[in-house]
C-alpha positions as CSV (number, residue, x, y, z in Angstrom):
1,M,83.0,102.9,54.9
2,K,84.9,102.5,58.1
3,V,85.5,99.1,59.7
4,L,87.0,98.6,63.2
5,I,88.9,95.4,63.7
6,V,89.6,94.6,67.4
7,G,92.6,92.2,67.5
8,A,95.7,92.3,65.3
9,G,96.9,88.7,65.7
10,M,96.8,86.0,63.0
11,Q,93.1,86.4,62.5
12,G,93.3,90.2,62.4
13,Q,96.1,90.0,59.8
14,V,93.9,88.0,57.4
15,L,90.8,90.1,58.0
16,T,92.8,93.3,57.3
17,W,94.2,91.8,54.1
18,N,90.7,90.8,52.8
19,L,88.9,94.0,53.9
20,G,91.7,96.2,52.6
21,R,91.0,94.8,49.1
22,N,87.3,95.6,49.1
23,P,86.4,98.9,47.4
24,A,83.5,99.5,49.8
25,V,85.9,99.6,52.7
26,T,87.5,103.0,52.7
27,E,89.1,103.0,56.2
28,I,90.2,100.2,58.6
29,V,91.0,101.0,62.2
30,L,93.1,98.1,63.6
31,A,93.0,98.1,67.4
32,D,95.1,95.9,69.7
33,F,96.6,95.9,73.2
34,D,99.9,95.3,71.3
35,E,100.0,98.5,69.3
36,A,103.3,97.6,67.7
37,R,101.7,94.4,66.3
38,A,98.8,96.4,65.0
39,R,101.1,98.9,63.3
40,F,103.0,96.0,61.6
41,V,99.8,94.4,60.3
42,A,98.3,97.7,59.1
43,G,101.4,98.5,57.2
44,Q,101.9,95.0,55.8
45,V,98.5,94.2,54.5
46,G,96.2,97.3,55.0
47,N,96.4,98.4,51.3
48,G,96.9,102.0,52.4
49,K,93.5,102.0,54.2
50,A,94.5,100.8,57.7
51,R,95.8,102.6,60.8
52,A,96.7,101.2,64.1
53,I,95.5,102.2,67.6
54,F,95.9,100.9,71.1
55,I,92.9,99.3,72.8
56,D,91.9,97.4,75.8
57,A,89.2,95.1,74.5
58,S,87.6,94.9,78.0
59,D,87.0,98.7,78.1
60,V,83.5,99.2,76.8
61,D,83.8,103.0,76.6
62,A,87.2,102.9,74.8
63,V,85.9,100.3,72.2
64,A,82.7,102.3,71.7
65,K,84.7,105.5,71.1
66,A,86.9,103.7,68.5
67,A,83.8,102.3,66.8
68,E,82.1,105.7,66.4
69,G,81.3,106.2,62.7
70,A,82.1,102.6,61.8
71,K,79.7,100.5,59.7
72,L,81.0,97.4,61.4
73,L,83.1,96.1,64.3
74,V,84.9,92.8,63.7
75,N,85.8,91.0,66.9
76,A,89.1,89.2,66.4
77,V,90.1,88.6,70.0
78,V,89.5,85.7,72.3
79,P,85.9,85.1,73.4
80,T,86.5,86.4,76.9
81,F,85.9,89.9,75.5
82,N,82.8,89.1,73.4
83,M,80.2,90.6,75.8
84,A,82.2,93.8,76.4
85,I,82.6,94.4,72.7
86,M,78.9,93.7,72.0
87,H,77.9,96.2,74.6
88,A,80.4,98.7,73.0
89,C,78.7,98.2,69.6
90,L,75.3,98.9,71.1
91,K,76.7,102.1,72.7
92,A,78.3,103.2,69.4
93,G,75.4,102.1,67.1
94,T,77.8,99.8,65.2
95,N,77.1,96.4,63.6
96,Y,79.0,93.5,65.2
97,L,80.6,90.3,63.9
98,D,82.6,87.6,65.6
99,M,84.1,84.2,64.7
100,A,83.2,82.2,67.7
101,S,81.4,82.3,71.1
102,G,83.9,80.1,72.8
103,Q,84.6,79.3,76.4
104,T,85.4,82.1,78.9
105,P,87.1,81.6,82.2
106,T,83.7,81.1,83.9
107,Q,81.5,79.8,81.1
108,T,81.2,76.9,78.7
109,I,80.7,77.5,75.0
110,D,76.9,76.9,75.4
111,E,76.6,79.3,78.4
112,A,78.6,82.0,76.6
113,W,76.5,81.7,73.4
114,L,73.3,81.9,75.4
115,E,74.5,85.1,77.1
116,Q,75.3,86.6,73.7
117,A,72.0,85.5,72.3
118,A,70.2,87.3,75.2
119,L,71.2,90.6,73.6
120,D,69.0,89.9,70.6
121,P,66.2,92.3,71.6
122,D,68.7,95.1,72.2
123,F,70.4,94.7,68.8
124,A,67.0,94.3,67.1
125,K,65.6,97.4,68.7
126,A,68.7,99.4,67.6
127,G,68.3,98.1,64.1
128,L,71.8,96.6,64.3
129,T,73.1,93.2,63.1
130,A,75.2,91.1,65.4
131,L,76.4,88.1,63.3
132,Q,78.0,85.4,65.5
133,S,80.2,82.5,64.6
134,T,81.4,83.4,61.1
135,G,84.8,81.6,60.9
136,M,85.3,78.2,59.3
137,D,83.8,76.1,62.1
138,P,81.6,77.6,63.4
139,G,80.6,79.6,60.4
140,V,81.1,77.8,57.1
141,T,79.9,74.6,58.8
142,N,76.7,76.4,60.0
143,T,76.1,77.6,56.4
144,F,76.5,74.1,55.0
145,A,74.2,72.7,57.6
146,A,71.5,75.2,56.9
147,N,71.6,74.4,53.1
148,G,71.6,70.7,53.7
149,Y,68.8,70.9,56.2
150,E,66.7,73.1,54.0
151,D,67.1,70.8,50.9
152,L,66.0,67.7,52.7
153,D,62.3,66.9,53.4
154,K,63.3,65.6,56.7
155,C,66.7,66.0,58.5
156,F,67.4,63.7,61.4
157,E,71.1,64.1,61.9
158,I,73.8,66.7,61.3
159,R,77.4,65.4,61.6
160,I,80.3,67.9,61.4
161,K,83.9,67.1,61.1
162,D,87.2,69.1,61.1
163,Y,90.3,67.2,60.1
164,A,93.9,68.6,59.8
165,L,97.4,67.5,58.9
166,F,100.2,69.5,60.5
167,D,104.0,69.3,60.8
168,S,106.5,71.9,61.7
169,P,110.2,71.7,62.7
170,V,109.7,74.7,65.1
171,P,107.0,75.6,67.6
172,L,104.1,77.2,65.8
173,Q,100.8,78.1,67.4
174,V,98.1,78.2,64.6
175,W,95.3,78.8,67.1
176,S,94.9,80.1,70.6
177,Q,96.3,77.2,72.7
178,E,94.3,78.3,75.7
179,T,91.1,78.1,73.7
180,Y,92.0,74.8,72.1
181,Y,93.0,73.0,75.2
182,T,90.3,74.3,77.5
183,D,87.8,73.1,74.8
184,C,89.5,69.7,74.8
185,A,89.2,69.5,78.6
186,Q,85.5,70.3,78.5
187,P,83.1,67.3,78.2
188,P,81.7,67.9,74.7
189,L,78.1,69.0,74.2
190,L,76.1,66.6,72.1
191,Y,72.5,66.8,70.8
192,E,71.2,63.2,70.9
193,D,67.7,61.9,70.9
194,G,66.4,65.4,70.9
195,E,68.3,66.4,74.1
196,F,71.5,68.2,75.0
197,K,73.9,66.1,76.9
198,R,77.6,66.1,77.9
199,V,79.8,63.1,76.8
200,E,83.3,61.9,77.7
201,I,86.3,63.9,76.5
202,F,88.0,62.4,73.5
203,G,85.1,60.0,73.2
204,R,82.9,58.7,70.5
205,K,85.9,58.0,68.3
206,E,85.2,57.0,64.7
207,F,87.3,56.6,61.5
208,Y,86.0,58.6,58.6
209,Q,87.1,58.5,54.9
210,F,88.1,62.0,54.2
211,P,89.0,63.2,50.6
212,E,92.6,63.2,49.5
213,P,95.2,64.0,50.7
214,F,93.7,63.1,54.1
215,G,92.4,59.6,53.7
216,L,90.9,57.5,56.5
217,G,91.4,59.3,59.8
218,P,90.2,59.2,63.4
219,C,88.1,61.9,64.9
220,I,86.5,62.5,68.4
221,C,83.8,64.6,69.9
222,H,84.9,68.1,70.7
223,D,83.0,70.9,72.4
224,H,81.9,73.4,69.7
225,E,79.4,76.1,68.9
226,E,77.4,74.3,66.2
227,V,76.0,71.8,68.7
228,S,74.6,74.8,70.6
229,T,73.1,76.7,67.7
230,L,71.9,74.3,65.0
231,P,69.3,72.4,67.1
232,R,67.9,75.6,68.4
233,L,68.0,77.8,65.3
234,L,67.4,75.6,62.3
235,P,63.8,74.6,63.2
236,K,63.2,78.2,64.1
237,K,64.3,79.4,60.6
238,L,63.3,76.4,58.4
239,G,60.7,74.4,60.3
240,D,60.8,71.2,62.3
241,K,62.2,68.4,60.2
242,G,62.7,65.9,63.0
243,L,66.3,66.8,63.9
244,R,67.4,64.4,66.7
245,Y,71.2,64.4,66.6
246,V,74.0,67.0,66.1
247,D,77.7,66.5,66.8
248,F,81.0,68.1,66.1
249,K,84.1,65.9,65.8
250,M,87.7,67.0,65.4
251,G,90.5,64.8,64.1
252,T,94.1,64.5,63.1
253,E,96.6,61.6,63.0
254,E,96.1,59.2,65.8
255,A,99.4,60.0,67.5
256,G,98.3,63.7,67.8
257,I,95.0,62.8,69.4
258,D,96.7,60.5,71.8
259,A,99.2,63.2,72.8
260,D,96.5,65.7,73.3
261,A,94.5,63.3,75.5
262,A,97.6,62.6,77.6
263,F,98.3,66.3,78.0
264,V,94.7,67.1,79.0
265,G,94.7,64.1,81.4
266,S,97.8,65.5,83.2
267,G,95.6,68.4,84.4
268,M,97.8,71.1,82.8
269,T,95.0,72.4,80.7
270,S,92.6,73.0,83.6
271,K,91.1,76.5,84.0
272,E,90.3,75.8,87.6
273,P,92.9,77.4,90.0
274,V,95.1,75.2,92.1
275,T,96.9,76.1,95.3
276,L,100.7,76.2,95.3
277,K,102.9,75.4,98.3
278,D,103.2,79.1,99.2
279,G,99.4,79.4,99.3
280,S,99.1,81.3,96.0
281,K,96.5,80.2,93.4
282,I,97.1,79.8,89.7
283,R,95.3,78.2,86.7
284,P,97.4,75.4,85.2
285,I,96.4,76.6,81.7
286,D,97.9,80.0,82.4
287,V,101.2,78.3,83.3
288,Y,101.2,76.3,80.1
289,V,100.4,79.4,77.9
290,A,103.1,81.4,79.6
291,T,105.8,78.8,78.7
292,L,104.9,78.6,75.0
293,A,107.6,79.6,72.6
294,P,106.7,82.6,70.5
295,N,105.9,82.0,66.8
296,P,108.6,82.7,64.3
297,P,108.6,86.3,62.9
298,A,106.3,86.7,59.9
299,D,109.1,86.7,57.4
300,E,110.7,83.6,58.8
301,L,107.4,81.8,59.0
302,A,106.8,82.7,55.3
303,R,110.3,81.5,54.3
304,M,109.7,78.1,56.0
305,A,106.2,77.7,54.5
306,L,107.3,78.6,51.0
307,A,110.3,76.2,51.3
308,G,108.0,73.4,52.2
309,E,109.4,73.0,55.7
310,I,106.0,73.5,57.4
311,F,103.0,71.4,56.3
312,D,99.5,72.6,57.4
313,V,96.2,71.9,55.6
314,G,92.7,71.0,56.7
315,V,89.3,69.8,55.6
316,Q,85.8,70.6,57.0
317,L,82.6,68.8,56.1
318,V,79.0,68.5,57.1
319,D,76.7,65.5,56.5
320,C,73.0,66.2,56.8
321,I,71.1,62.9,57.0
322,G,67.4,62.5,56.5
323,E,64.9,61.8,53.7
324,K,64.1,63.2,50.3
325,D,61.0,62.3,48.4
326,G,60.2,59.6,50.9
327,K,63.6,57.9,50.6
328,P,66.8,58.0,52.8
329,A,69.1,60.7,51.7
330,T,72.4,62.4,52.7
331,I,73.6,65.8,51.6
332,N,77.4,66.4,52.1
333,H,79.2,69.7,51.8
334,T,83.0,69.7,51.9
335,V,85.6,72.5,51.8
336,I,89.4,72.3,51.6
337,G,91.2,75.6,51.9
338,P,94.7,76.4,50.6
339,D,97.7,74.9,52.4
340,I,100.2,77.0,54.3
341,K,102.5,77.3,51.3
342,R,99.8,78.8,49.1
343,V,98.6,81.0,52.0
344,N,102.1,82.5,52.4
345,Q,102.2,83.3,48.7
346,L,99.2,85.6,49.5
347,I,99.9,86.8,53.0
348,P,103.4,86.3,54.4
349,G,103.2,85.0,58.0
350,A,99.7,83.6,57.9
351,T,98.7,80.0,58.3
352,S,96.1,77.7,56.8
353,V,94.0,78.0,60.0
354,S,94.1,81.8,60.1
355,Y,93.3,82.0,56.4
356,G,90.5,79.4,56.7
357,T,89.0,81.1,59.7
358,S,89.2,84.8,58.8
359,T,88.5,84.7,55.1
360,P,85.0,83.4,55.6
361,A,84.5,86.0,58.4
362,S,85.8,88.6,56.0
363,I,83.2,87.6,53.3
364,Y,80.4,87.9,55.8
365,A,81.8,91.2,57.1
366,E,81.9,92.6,53.5
367,M,78.3,91.5,53.0
368,I,77.3,93.6,56.0
369,V,79.4,96.6,54.8
370,E,77.8,96.3,51.4
371,G,74.3,96.0,52.7
372,T,73.7,92.4,51.5
373,I,73.1,91.4,55.1
374,D,71.1,93.8,57.2
375,Q,69.1,91.5,59.4
376,P,68.7,93.0,62.8
377,G,69.3,91.2,66.1
378,V,71.8,88.6,67.3
379,I,72.0,85.9,64.6
380,A,74.1,83.0,63.4
381,P,74.8,82.1,59.7
382,E,72.0,79.5,59.7
383,L,69.5,82.3,60.3
384,L,70.4,84.1,57.1
385,D,68.3,83.9,54.0
386,R,69.2,81.3,51.4
387,S,70.3,83.9,48.9
388,A,72.9,85.3,51.4
389,R,74.1,81.8,52.2
390,D,74.5,80.8,48.5
391,A,76.3,84.1,47.8
392,F,78.7,83.4,50.6
393,I,79.5,79.9,49.4
394,A,80.0,81.2,45.8
395,E,82.5,83.8,47.2
396,L,84.4,81.1,49.1
397,G,85.3,79.6,45.7
398,R,86.7,82.9,44.4
399,R,88.9,83.0,47.5
400,E,90.5,79.6,46.9
401,M,88.2,77.7,49.2
402,P,86.4,75.4,46.7
403,V,83.2,73.7,48.0
404,T,81.9,70.3,46.8
405,R,78.3,69.2,47.4
406,R,77.3,65.5,47.1
407,I,73.8,64.1,47.4
408,E,73.2,60.5,48.0
409,T,69.7,59.1,47.8
410,R,68.2,55.6,47.6
411,I,66.4,55.1,44.3
412,N,64.5,51.9,45.0
């Protein structure tokens, strides 16, 4: 079957590598504004199935034309293009998958997700699946939250954490810096006491005991998709279990958090235009992104990673807190993906973040291609049936992303 991947960056590279290894995928069309990059990725990891084309992801007609005959379109570009690509899928009659809703220049994550969700009747009527938020977080975290929520008799709180350790002697962007810093600058959405509210940036700091090699580390509230979707969708799918609190916290070593807080405080991450002396207007975040040094070439990045010069590894976990059999209980799911050295043994030029984000998305993409997932409408992982969620978690382990599950209950 044919799959169209829109975006040939670090995420598109890992998606192409994974999908190219699946026997059910017979053709991959890799589309990007940078056609040379798309040709490189198609040749490097496409397993003889991939070809590259130029595309402007904002051009609905062009994307729809490229998607003709495809079983699935995988959206691997920044969230600004989500709506255009979804409309292209409806026009082409193609299933859709993305890794995040994300901020746009004019919308918060919550507003962007609600706009996508409003297309649910259109996709349902067309008999098409539009599966949102299938990366690590959101994605794996939503899946963990759904299983924990389902297995508790009551679930009052869902607490999600993403913690990473990173060190590089050269500039290395492992994620869209525009996306990361505009998220940092947005007062995080929190679901508390059964209501959505915004809280202070870099607020609600706590120290959490992460598994080795991470240890005790600080984490702070961060604007993220799970807080938008879980309180709205879990009761819809699995019934009302008294959910009153959902947060998402991101962490790293304290010096890194302090540096990011200072940078955001400078105003350089704002997406609101400022007026210069000559009267022209520009967004500060655009200036910052334009000054970023390019990543090392794939072969040089791989050399440094394999030599141990770059360190990059992360952990993601979800704590569902409630009651089981009338007693307090917590269900924890934790996943640690491969570090950057191991990732580059598999895919030269990839990172822990790109592998950890796009491999889960690839698994869900393959489940759509293979027909395991055929639920029509605009859905998130927590709306999938338990059998699909369990199959997804099992496959994570086969792709070097082992998951642990811990249940703590009071017995007296």
